[in-house]
KELOLO-874831 format. One record per residue: x, y, z of N, C-alpha, C in turn; residue in three letters. Coordinates in steps of 0.05 Angstrom, whole numbers, plus 32768, in hexadecimal, padded with zeros to 4 digits. Each point is the difference from the previous one (the first is absolute). Layout:
BEGIN
XYZXYZXYZALA...
This chain:
BEGIN
8EF2827D8B5B7FF68003801B801480108010MET7FF88016800C80128011800F80057FF5801CSER80188006800B80077FF7801A7FEE800D8015ALA7FFA7FF180157FEF800A8016801080138011ILE7FF680178005800D801480117FF97FFA801DGLU80147FFA80107FFC7FFB801C8001801A8010ILE7FEC80068010800080198010801980018011PRO800B8018800380198004800E80007FF5801DGLN7FEB8004800F7FFF7FF7801B80007FE28002ASP7FF27FF37FEE7FFF7FE27FFF801B7FF57FF8ILE800D800D7FEC801A7FF77FF7801480028017LEU7FFE8016800E8013800480177FFD7FEA8014THR7FE77FFA80077FFB7FEB8014800A7FE57FF7GLU7FFD7FFA7FE6800A7FE77FF5801F7FFF8002ILE800D80157FF7801D80017FFF800C8000801CLEU7FF2800C8014800B8001801B80037FE4800CLEU7FF17FED7FF680017FE5800B80167FEE7FF3ARG800F800B7FED80147FF17FF2801B8003800CLEU80127FEC7FFD801B8002800A801080137FEFPRO8016800A800B801080147FF2800B7FF57FE6VAL80077FE77FFF800B7FF47FE77FED80037FE9LYS7FE67FFC80057FEC80037FEB7FFC801E7FFASER8000801180147FFC801D7FFB8016800B7FEFLEU80197FF880058016800A7FF07FFD7FF77FE3VAL7FF67FE87FFC7FFC7FF77FE47FE8800E7FF3ARG7FEB8006800F7FE8800C7FF58003801E7FFAPHE8017800B80088004801C7FF8800280047FE2ARG80077FEA7FF2800380027FE37FE67FFD7FF1SER7FEA7FFC800E7FE67FFC7FF37FF8801A7FF1VAL80038016800E7FF9801A7FF4800D80178010SER7FFF80177FF4800B8017800E7FF080078019GLY7FE57FFC7FFE7FEF8006801880057FED8016SER80047FE67FFA80077FED8014801A8006800ETRP801480077FF0801A8008800B7FFE80188012ASN7FF180147FF87FFC801880117FF27FF9801ASER7FEC7FEE7FFF7FF27FF8801880127FF18013LEU800E7FEC7FF680117FEF80118017800F800DILE800B80137FF28017800F800A7FF8801A8010THR7FE5800580017FF88018800F80047FFD801ESER80068016800D80057FFF801D7FE97FF5800FGLN7FE780077FF87FE97FF6800E7FFE7FE17FFEARG80047FF57FE87FFF7FE47FFD80167FF28010PHE8018800A7FFF80177FF4800E7FFA8000801EVAL7FF48015800B7FF98002801C7FEA7FEC8007THR7FEB7FFE7FF07FEA7FEE800580097FE37FFFLEU80117FF97FED800A7FE57FFD80127FF98018HIS80108013800980117FFB80177FEF7FFA8019LEU7FEB801080037FEE7FFC80177FF57FE48001LYS7FF77FF67FE97FF57FE57FFF80167FEB8006ARG801880057FF680167FED800480087FFE801DSER80008017800E80078001801C7FEC7FF08010VAL7FE780027FF97FEB7FF2800F80007FE27FFBGLU800A7FF87FE97FFF7FE37FFA801B7FF37FFDSER8016800F8006801B7FF57FFC80057FE88011GLY800B7FEB7FF480067FE7800E801A7FF37FF6ASN801580107FFC80197FF57FF780178010800DSER80187FF57FFD8018800E800980167FFA7FECPHE80158010800180177FFC7FEE80187FFD8011ILE80107FEC7FFB80197FFA800E8017800C7FF0LEU800E8013800B8017800D7FF3801A7FF6800CHIS80117FF67FEF801A7FF580098017800F7FF2ARG8011800D800F801680107FF480187FFB8011ASN80157FF57FF580187FFA8010801980007FEFCYS80168005800D801A7FFF7FF3800E7FE7800BLEU80037FEC7FF0800D7FE78008801E80017FF9MET800F7FF0800F801D7FFF7FFB80077FE27FFBSER800B7FFB7FE980087FE57FF9801E80007FF8PHE80107FF48011801D7FFE7FFB800C801B7FF9SER7FF880148010800B801B7FFC7FF280107FEBGLY7FEE7FF47FF17FF1800F7FEB7FE58008800CLYS7FF780177FF87FE7800A800A7FEB80007FE9HIS7FE87FFA80087FEA7FFE7FED7FE68008800DHIS7FF280137FF27FE58009800A7FEB7FEC7FF7TRP7FEE7FFA80127FEA7FEF7FF97FE6800D8009HIS7FED80047FEE7FE7800D80067FE97FEF7FF5ASN7FEB7FFD800F7FE97FF27FF67FE7800A800FSER7FEA7FFF7FF27FE68009800B7FEA7FEC7FF8ASN7FF27FF680147FEC7FEC7FFB7FE68008800DTHR7FEA7FFE7FF17FE68007800B7FF27FE68009VAL7FF4800280187FF27FE9800C7FE380088005TYR7FED7FEE7FFB7FE4800480057FFB7FF7801DSER7FF5801280107FFC7FFB801D7FE27FFE8006ASP7FF57FE87FFD7FE47FFB80087FFF7FF9801DASP7FE97FFF800B7FFD7FFB801D800C7FE58008VAL7FFB7FEB7FF180097FE68007801A7FF77FF2GLU8007800D7FEB80187FF77FF1801080187FF6SER80197FFA7FFB801280147FF580107FF37FE9LEU7FFC80097FE8800C7FF27FE9801380137FF1THR80157FF37FF58013800F7FF07FF480087FE5LYS800580197FF97FF5800A7FE7801680047FEBGLY800380187FF7801280067FEA801780118009HIS80167FFF7FF08017801280057FFB801B7FF3ALA800C8014800C7FFD801C7FF6801C800C7FFEVAL800880097FE8801A800D7FFD7FFF801D8009ASP80168009800B8004801C8008800C800F7FE9PHE7FF280127FF2800A800D7FE8801B800C8002PRO8007800B80188019800E800380157FEF800DMET7FFC7FE6800080117FED800F801D80027FF8ASP800680027FE7801C80007FF7800F80198008LYS7FF180168002800D8019800780018005801ELYS7FEB7FF7800E7FFF8005801D7FFF7FE5800ETYR80177FF7800980027FE6800D7FFF8003801ECYS80108012800B80028002801D7FEB8013800CASN7FE87FF580047FEA8010800A7FF37FF28018TYR7FF2801180107FF27FF580177FE3800C8000ARG7FEE7FF2800E7FE580097FFF7FFB80178013ASP7FF180137FF87FF7801780107FE47FFB800BVAL7FF07FF37FF07FE47FFA80087FEF7FFA7FE8GLY7FE77FF880067FED7FFA7FEB7FE480078008ALA7FF1800B7FEE7FE4800680057FF180047FE6CYS7FE77FF77FFF7FEE80057FEA800C7FF97FE5ASN800E7FE97FFF800A7FF67FE6801B80097FF8GLY800C8013800E801B80097FFA80147FF78016LEU80187FF87FF780167FFA8012801680147FFCILE800A800A8016801580157FFF801B7FF48009CYS801580047FF0801A7FF78005801480178002PHE80147FFE801080168013800080187FF17FF5SER800E800D7FED80177FF47FF3801A800C800AHIS80137FEF8006801A8009800980157FFB7FEBHIS801380137FFC80157FFC7FED80167FEE800ASER80027FFD801A80147FEE800B7FF27FEF8015ALA800E7FEC800A7FF47FED80137FF6800D8018VAL800F8012800C7FF7800E8018800F801A8003ASP7FFD80127FEE800F801880007FF08017800DSER800E8013800C7FF3801880097FF980117FE8THR7FEE801380047FF680107FEA7FF17FF07FEBASN7FF27FEB800A7FF07FEF7FEF7FE57FFE800ESER7FEA7FF87FF37FFF7FF87FE47FFF80177FECPRO80047FF97FE7800080157FEB7FE580017FF1GLU7FF07FEC80027FE77FFF7FF17FEA7FF38010HIS7FE880097FF97FE77FF3800A7FF17FF67FE8ILE7FF77FE780017FF27FF47FEA7FE47FF78009VAL7FEB80087FF27FE57FF680057FF97FEB7FEBLEU7FF77FE980097FFB7FE97FEE7FE47FF78003TRP7FF27FFD7FEA7FE57FF47FFF80037FE47FF3ASN80027FEB801080047FE57FF57FE87FF67FF0PRO7FE8800B80047FE97FF77FF2800280067FE2SER800B80177FF9800480077FE4801D80027FF9ILE80127FF78013801D7FFE7FFB800C801A7FF6ARG7FFA8014800F8008801B7FF9800E800E8018THR8016800E7FFA800F800E80148001801E7FFBCYS8003800F80158003801D7FFE801880088011PHE8013800E7FF580188009800E7FFA801C800BLEU7FFF8002801B7FFB801A800D801780137FFBVAL7FFA801A7FF9801680137FFC801480018017PRO801980047FF98014800180157FFD801A8010SER800E800180177FFD80178012801B800E8002TRP7FFF8018800A8019800F8004800F7FF68019ARG801A7FFC7FFD80107FF88017800480188012LEU80007FFA801A800480168014801D80098000SER800580197FF9801C800A7FFF800D8003801BSER7FEF80028015800C8004801B80097FE7800DGLU7FF87FE87FF680077FE7800C80137FF17FEDTRP80177FF8800B80127FF07FF07FF57FE37FFDGLU7FF57FF680167FF47FE580007FE48001800BASN7FEE7FF37FF47FE5800080097FF37FE57FFBTYR7FEA7FFA800E7FF27FE77FFD7FE280067FFCILE7FF47FF27FED7FE480057FFA7FEF7FE98009CYS7FE98007800B7FEB7FEC80087FE780077FF0THR7FF27FEC7FF57FE980057FEF7FE77FF3800BPHE7FE9800A7FF77FE67FF480057FEF80047FE7GLY7FEC7FEF7FFD7FEF80027FE87FE37FFA8008PHE7FEE80117FF77FE47FFC80077FED800E7FECGLY7FE77FFF80067FEB800A7FEF7FEE8013800FPHE7FFB80187FF57FEE8014800B7FE57FFC7FF4ASP7FED7FF3800F7FE67FFA7FF57FEF80197FFCSER80068016800D7FF180197FFD8006800D7FE6TYR801980017FF98008800D7FE680057FEC7FEASER7FFE7FE6800780047FEB7FEC801D80017FF5ASN801380038012801C80037FF780127FEC800FGLN80147FF67FF180157FF0800C801780138008PHE800B7FFB801880158012800A80187FEF800ALYS8017800B7FFA80197FF5800C800B80158012VAL80067FF98019800B80128014801E7FF98004VAL801180138002801D7FFC8004800980108017LYS800E7FF38013800C800D8017801F7FFE7FFDLEU800D80167FFE801D80017FFD800E8008801ASER80107FEE800A801080058019801D80027FF9TYR800E8012800D801D7FFF7FFE800A7FE8800ESER80187FF77FF9800B7FE8800D80038005801EALA80068019800880038006801D7FE67FFE800ELEU7FEA80087FF37FE67FFE800D7FF97FE38006GLN80067FEF7FED7FFA7FE3800480127FF68017ILE80198008800080137FF680147FF88008801CLEU7FF8801980037FF9800B801B7FE280008006HIS7FF17FF47FEE7FE27FFE80037FF4801C8005CYS800980137FF07FF4801B80027FEC80047FE9SER7FED801180037FEA80027FED800580167FECSER7FEA800C7FF7800080157FEC800A7FF77FE4ALA7FF57FEB7FF580077FF87FE57FF280137FECPRO800A80007FE87FF4800F7FEA7FEA7FED7FF5LYS7FE7800B7FFE7FEA7FF07FF67FF7800A7FE5VAL7FFE7FED7FED7FF780077FE57FEB7FEB7FF7GLU7FEE80097FEF7FEB7FEF7FF67FFE80027FE2ILE7FFD7FE87FF37FFA7FFF7FE47FE47FF57FFCPHE7FF0800E7FF07FE57FF87FF97FFF7FF77FE3VAL7FF77FE77FFC7FFD7FF67FE57FED80117FF0LEU8009800A7FEA7FF180147FF0800D801B8000GLY80168003800F801080187FFF801C7FF97FF6THR801180147FFF801B7FFB7FF5801780068012ASN7FFA8006801A8016800680127FF87FFB801DGLU80157FFE80107FFC7FFD801D7FFB801C800CTRP7FF0800180147FFC8019800F80067FFC801DARG800B8015800C80087FFF801C7FE980068012THR7FFE7FF180167FEB80038014800C800B8019VAL7FF880178009800B800C80187FF17FF58018ASN800A7FEA800B7FF37FF4801780167FF58012THR7FFB8000801A80137FF780147FFC7FE28004TYR80167FF17FFE7FFF7FE3800380137FF88016VAL7FF57FFC801980127FF9801780067FE38002PRO80057FF37FE980067FE47FFF80177FFA7FEDPHE800E7FEA800580147FF67FEE7FF67FE57FF6VAL7FFF7FFE7FE57FF77FE77FF380187FF67FF0ILE800A7FE8800680167FF57FF17FF87FFA7FE4GLN80147FFE7FEE7FFC7FFD7FE37FEF7FE77FFALYS80067FEA800D7FF27FE77FFA7FEC7FF98016HIS7FF58014800D7FED7FFB80157FE77FF27FF5SER7FF47FEE80117FE87FF37FF87FEA80157FFCSER7FEF7FFC7FEC7FEB80137FFA7FE87FF37FF3ARG7FE8800B80047FE87FF77FF27FEE80187FFBVAL7FEF7FFD7FEC7FEB80147FFA7FE57FF48007TYR7FF1800E80117FE67FF780087FF08017800CILE7FE680017FFC7FEF8015800B8009801C7FF7HIS800880027FE78007801A7FF5801A800C800BGLY80117FEF800C8019800A800B80177FEC7FFCALA8018800B7FFF80187FF07FFF800A7FFD801DVAL80087FE8800880097FFB801B801D7FF47FFFHIS8011800A8010801B7FF5800280067FF9801ETRP80137FEE8004800C7FFD801B801780158001ILE7FFE8013801380148015800380078004801DGLY80108016800480088007801B7FF8801D8006GLN7FF7800580177FFA801B8009801B800E8006ARG800480187FF68019800D800380068008801DSER7FEC8006800F8004800A801B800B7FEB8013SER7FF77FE77FFE80097FEC801380087FE57FF2ASP800180007FE580087FE97FF17FED7FE88003GLN7FE88004800B7FED7FEA80037FF67FF87FE4ALA7FFC7FE67FFD7FF57FF67FE67FE180058000ARG7FF7800C7FEA7FE480067FFC7FF97FF97FE3VAL7FE680017FFB7FF67FFE7FE47FFC801C7FF6ILE800F80087FEC7FFE801B7FF47FEA7FFE7FEAVAL7FED801380017FEA7FFF7FEE800080197FEEVAL7FFD7FFC7FE67FFE80177FEE7FE57FFF7FF2PHE7FEF801480067FE580027FF4800480097FE3ASP7FF97FEF7FED800680077FE47FEF80177FF6VAL7FE88004800A7FEF80167FF88008801A800EHIS80028000801A80068018800F801E80077FFEGLU80117FED7FF9801D80037FFE800C800A801AGLU7FF87FF28016800B8006801A80097FE6800DVAL801380028014800B7FE9800E7FF68000801CPHE7FFC7FE8800A7FF97FFC801C800B7FE48009ARG7FFB7FF88018800B7FE780097FEB7FEF800EGLU80047FE57FFF7FF17FED801180147FF48013PHE7FFA8001801A80127FF380137FFD7FE27FFFGLU80177FF2800580007FE3800180027FF8801DILE7FED7FF0800A80017FF8801C801B7FF48008PRO800880058019801A7FF6800A80027FE27FFFSER7FE97FF2800280007FE37FFE80097FF57FE5GLY7FFD80117FEC80087FF87FE5801D80097FFAILE800680198008801B800A7FFC80127FF78016VAL800F7FEA7FFB80137FF68013801C80007FF4GLN801480028011801B80017FF680067FE77FEFARG800B80057FE980077FEA7FEE7FEA7FF67FEEGLY7FE7800B80047FEA7FF77FF08001800B7FE3ALA7FFB7FEF7FED7FFF80087FE47FE380067FF8GLU7FFA80197FFA7FE480077FFA7FFD80067FE2LEU7FE97FF97FF67FF980067FE47FE280057FFEALA7FF980137FEF7FE480077FFC7FF47FEE7FEBLEU7FE77FF880047FF17FEF7FEE7FE3800A7FFEARG7FF17FF47FEE7FE480057FFE7FF27FE58003VAL7FEE7FFF80147FF17FE780057FE280067FFETYR7FF47FF57FEB7FE380047FFC7FF8801D8003ARG800D80127FF27FFA801C7FFF8006800E801BASP80107FF480118008800D8019801E80038001SER80098015800C801D80048004800A7FEB8015LEU80167FF37FFA800A7FED8014801F80008000CYS800B7FF58015801D7FFE800480087FE38003LEU80157FF97FF3800C7FE68005801980058011SER80047FEE8013801680048013800F7FE58003LYS801A80017FFC80107FE88003801480068017ILE7FFF7FEE801480128003801780077FE4800ALEU801A7FFB8001800B7FE680097FF47FE97FF0SER7FFC80047FE67FF67FEA7FEF7FE27FFD8000GLY7FF2800F80107FE37FFE80017FF380177FF1ASP7FEB7FFA7FF07FF280147FF07FE58005800DLEU7FF9801980047FE5800880097FF480157FEESER7FE67FFF7FFD7FF280137FEE7FED80108012ILE8002801B7FFE7FEF8012800F7FEF80117FECTRP7FE7800280067FED800E7FEE7FF48018800EVAL7FFF80177FF27FF38018800B7FE37FFF7FF8MET7FEF7FF680127FE47FFB7FFA7FF1801A7FFALYS80078015800E7FF3801B7FFB801680127FF6GLU7FFE80087FE78016800F7FF48007801A8010TYR801980038006800A8018800E7FFD7FFF801EGLY7FF57FEA800C7FFC7FFE801C80157FED800CVAL8012800B801080167FF0800B7FF57FE98011LYS7FEB8005800F7FF67FEB80127FF37FE97FF1GLU7FFC80027FE67FF27FEB7FF180147FEB7FF4SER801A8004800580147FEC7FF77FFA7FE6800ETRP7FFD7FEA7FF07FF97FE6800B80117FEB7FF3THR800B7FEE801180107FEA7FF47FEE7FEC7FF2LYS80057FFC7FE77FEF7FEF7FF080097FE38001LYS801A7FFC7FFE800A7FE48001801E80008006LEU800A7FE98007801D7FFC800580097FE67FF3SER801880007FF5800C7FE87FF5801C7FFD800DILE80047FEB800F80197FFC800E80157FF27FEEHIS80198007800480167FF37FF37FFD7FFF7FE1ASN7FFD80187FF47FFB80007FE380187FF57FF0ILE80188003800B80177FF67FF17FFF7FE17FFFASP7FFA7FF380167FFE7FE380007FEA7FF67FEESER7FEC80107FFB7FEA7FF97FEE800780047FE3ARG8017800D7FFB800980057FE57FF5801A7FF3GLY7FF3801180117FF580197FF5801780157FFEPHE800680087FE8801680137FFB7FF7801D7FFEASN7FE880047FF57FF7801B7FFB7FE280017FFFLEU7FF48013800F7FE380057FFF7FFB80157FEBLEU7FF17FF97FEC7FFB80137FEA7FE680108005LEU7FEE7FF580107FE8800F80057FE97FED8005GLY7FE7800B7FFC7FE87FF080057FEF7FFF7FE7PHE7FF37FE97FFD7FEC7FFD7FEA7FE6800E8009ARG7FED80037FEE7FE7800D80077FF07FF08015LYS80047FE680007FF27FEF8013800D8000801BCYS8017800D8003800E8001801A80177FED8002GLY80037FED7FEE80167FEE8002801A800E7FF8ARG80167FF58009801A800E7FFE80107FF57FE8MET800F80127FF380127FF87FEA801C8000800ALEU800D7FE97FFF801C7FFD800980117FF67FE9PHE801A8006800280147FF17FF2800A7FEB8013VAL80007FE77FF880087FEA801180177FF07FF5LYS80147FFC801080187FF17FF8800E800C7FE8ASP7FFD801A7FFC800D800F7FEB7FF87FF67FE4PHE7FEB7FF07FFE7FFA7FF57FE57FE27FFE7FFALYS7FEF800580147FE47FFD7FFB7FF080188009ASN7FEC80087FF07FEC801480087FE97FF0800CLEU7FFA8005801A7FEB7FF0800D7FEB8012800CVAL7FE87FF580037FEA800C800E7FFD7FF2801ASER8001800F80167FFF7FF4801B7FE68008800ETYR7FF27FEC800A7FE88004800F80077FFE801EASP80008018800E80097FFF801C7FED7FF28012PRO7FE67FFD7FF97FED7FF2801080047FE27FFEGLU80047FF67FE880047FE37FFC801D7FF98002GLU801280147FFF801D7FFC8002800A7FEE7FEAGLU7FF780057FE7800A7FF07FEA800780127FE9ASN80127FF67FEF800A800E7FE97FF87FF37FE6CYS7FFA80117FEC7FFA7FF77FE58014800C7FEDTHR800F7FF07FF28014800A7FED7FF2800B7FE8VAL8005801A7FFA7FF4800D7FE980117FFF7FE7ILE801A80048005801280017FE9801D7FFB800AASP80117FF67FEE801C7FFD8005800F80187FF5HIS800C80108011800C80197FF7801E80018003ILE800C7FED800E801D7FFF8004800B801B8008GLN7FF88009801880098019800A80157FFB8016TRP801A80037FF980157FFD8013800C801C8005TRP800E80048016800A801B80078012800B7FEAPRO7FF780157FF38010800C7FEB80158014800BPRO801180097FEE8013801580087FF180198008VAL7FEF80097FEF7FED801680077FE67FFA7FF2VAL7FEB800D80087FE67FFC7FF27FEA7FFD8014GLY7FE87FFA7FF67FE97FFD80117FEB7FF07FF3PHE7FEE7FF580107FE97FF17FF67FE8800D800DLEU7FEB80067FF17FE9800D800B7FE77FF67FF2ALA7FE98000800F7FE67FF97FF57FEE80188002ALA7FF380077FEA7FEF801780007FE37FF77FF8PHE7FEC8009800F7FE57FFC7FF77FFC800F7FE6HIS7FF47FF37FED7FFE800B7FE57FE380047FF8LEU7FFA80187FF67FE680057FF4800480097FE3VAL7FEF7FF87FEE800380087FE57FFA801E7FFDGLU8010800D7FF17FFE801D7FFD800880097FE4SER7FF380157FF68008800C7FE6801180198003LEU800880068019801180178005801A7FFD7FF1VAL800980157FF3801880017FEF7FFB7FF57FE4LEU7FE77FFB7FF97FFA7FF57FE6800680157FEALEU80157FFC7FF2800880127FEA7FFF801D8007ASP800A800780178000801C80087FE5800B8006GLY7FED7FEF80097FE5800A8006800080158016ALA801680018010800280158014801280177FF7ASP800680017FE6801080167FF6801D7FFC7FFFGLY800A7FE78003801C7FFB800180087FEB7FEBHIS801980027FF7800B7FEC7FEF80087FE98012GLU7FFC7FE77FF780067FE9801080107FEC7FEFVAL800C7FED800D800E7FEB7FF27FF27FE68003GLN7FFA7FF37FEA7FF17FE7800180137FE97FF7THR7FF67FE8800580107FE87FF980037FFF7FE2GLU80197FFB7FF880067FFE7FE37FFA7FE47FF6SER
């Protein structure tokens, strides 16, 4: 009895509903299945479905601890399932390049990929030296080609952003290089370069950028653009610097004076698909949401939490899809906080105490086949 031949369109619809773990395994069924699963069209369609139904996040912990004068890097990544009513701990995910690239920070995450910048030293100028793209769903990394160092600057500082161009279906990394003097005097005119996944080199973009964005400035990707907290060069006012990933142009969103106060600590967030700002001032945390994207007058205070230190809240990681907040509490617990009911639910024990250097970040995660065995034309490094 011969095997039943499944029509290509029906087979595609069946496979699109499967998780990436199954799809990676099913590539070995036949050559035609492998060609289908690794095709750009299938990768794009599967990603679209994942974005629409994604309900998980990944907690990335990277820090350099000091014990009796000895230093030790500790890295861990845990995936959590984020349902409307509950949030449960899932599985751990190894970072394939972990042993080689320890001192790295997040640049951003979108559509299943997380972008990291790697530094050769704890906090050296002329760093970072590498950009790494990581797909935790298939545990695959891609090392972005290095760039030419500017011969005219002895010391320079790089700021990065990462996003997705939905028009051309391309992932892009943008790099702004400032001389140390530009950062010191808040003067503009950085060198702007862009790397597109699927190419082999950085290209220079001739555009005027009248902003200074610090190396570790808060940033998010939303509505097809990368957003940073930056400063306007003309008057040093704090603004939200916006980079349109498709048009490859910069603009700004003004922050109302009621939010920008002396001594206020500002950070960009995403709240239920809206751009938002978290503000900490005198121990009080407030959340502001831009209800109408790009409209200054639409900034609205969503909530306030007084005396966050006395409540044991050490770090706001972001928001769940249901709107509840993710905090590190008492340096040892990952908690979900309901601002309406004012109660906390412990999700996991993470033992996060202040490290020598490092960071803790939570990324919304969608399953993606991007970087699957060089499906985009690149060699990648997978977990051994």
